[in-house]
C-alpha positions, -999 to 999 in steps of 0.1 A, spaced: -427 -104 4 -400 -117 33 -419 -146 46 -384 -167 56 -362 -147 80 -331 -158 91 -316 -143 123 -283 -152 131 -282 -143 174 -252 -147 198 -269 -129 229 -249 -96 222 -268 -62 221 -260 -62 189 -275 -95 176 -305 -82 199 -309 -53 178 -310 -75 148 -336 -97 162 -355 -70 168 -357 -55 137 -365 -91 122 -397 -92 142 -408 -58 129 -402 -71 92 -419 -105 103 -452 -89 121 -454 -71 89 -451 -94 65 -467 -123 86 -432 -142 80 -419 -165 105 -382 -168 117 -355 -193 121 -330 -177 149 -298 -197 140 -268 -196 161 -232 -208 148 -206 -226 166 -178 -216 153 -157 -249 157 -129 -242 131 -116 -203 151 -122 -223 182 -99 -255 172 -75 -233 156 -71 -210 189 -73 -242 210 -53 -267 193 -71 -299 183 -59 -323 206 -68 -296 235 -87 -317 264 -99 -281 279 -108 -274 244 -136 -305 244 -152 -289 280 -150 -254 265 -165 -264 235 -193 -284 253 -197 -251 274 -198 -233 243 -229 -255 227 -247 -248 263 -243 -215 259 -253 -215 224 -287 -234 235 -295 -207 263 -289 -181 237 -313 -194 212 -340 -203 242 -338 -167 249 -340 -155 213 -369 -179 208 -389 -164 240 -380 -127 226 -398 -137 193 -424 -155 210 -436 -131 233 -439 -107 202 -462 -130 187 -439 -138 161 -437 -174 147 -400 -187 154 -379 -219 155 -343 -225 164 -313 -236 145 -277 -246 164 -252 -251 135 -219 -263 139 -194 -249 109 -162 -275 111 -147 -276 87 -161 -244 72 -163 -206 85 -192 -190 104 -201 -169 71 -206 -201 50 -224 -216 78 -251 -188 77 -251 -189 41 -254 -228 37 -284 -223 65 -303 -201 45 -300 -220 14 -309 -251 26 -339 -236 48 -350 -216 20 -346 -179 37 -357 -148 15 -339 -126 42 -309 -125 64 -312 -98 92 -281 -97 117 -267 -69 135 -235 -53 133 -212 -31 148 -207 -11 119 -168 -9 121 -146 11 103 -111 16 92 -84 6 111 -109 -16 134 -126 -31 106 -92 -43 92 -75 -54 125 -110 -73 139 -127 -79 105 -162 -81 98 -189 -115 100 -214 -92 90 -192 -83 56 -181 -118 51 -218 -130 53 -231 -103 29 -201 -115 5 -215 -150 3 -252 -151 13 -276 -163 -12 -304 -138 -4 -307 -103 6 -290 -90 40 -303 -62 61 -277 -50 86 -288 -37 114 -261 -12 133 -253 -12 169 -271 16 189 -239 21 203 -206 4 193 -191 15 226 -214 -9 244 -215 -40 218 -174 -42 214 -164 -65 240 -198 -85 235 -175 -112 219 -150 -115 240 -171 -115 270 -193 -146 256 -157 -163 246 -144 -158 285 -180 -169 297 -178 -200 279 -144 -209 288 -153 -201 323 -183 -223 321 -156 -249 306 -133 -248 338 -162 -256 363 
């Protein structure tokens, strides 16, 4: 069954829901987790401009935050008694979804588990869906874990980005 479970994490309540489900599956199957955080350099570079000094500082801050997110997710898995390891991946020049798919392929994952907002209609069209893009390119089955309350999770990416930018300005 599912022995190698890839779990993309970003520190949001939505990704925490995915992590919690992956832990439950790993306990049932005696599997192990690879906790993945992807620094999406391509999106960041497009937003900041490629020659921005501020961009270099912000990118360093994003990497520091990624390590914090991975360490917290690892502690959660270990405290639940599940074997886990972490991986930080940078996507440039590919996309976030391609980074997740490549990691699943390279590591030999049996399953990808990730949280999703479950947006529909205009919100989905305007904001896009990383989960949907991962689902389309993944080389293995994907389990999408819907956020308990989209209202609580909708600002997570904006808060994380603002936090990384604030750290870069320090």
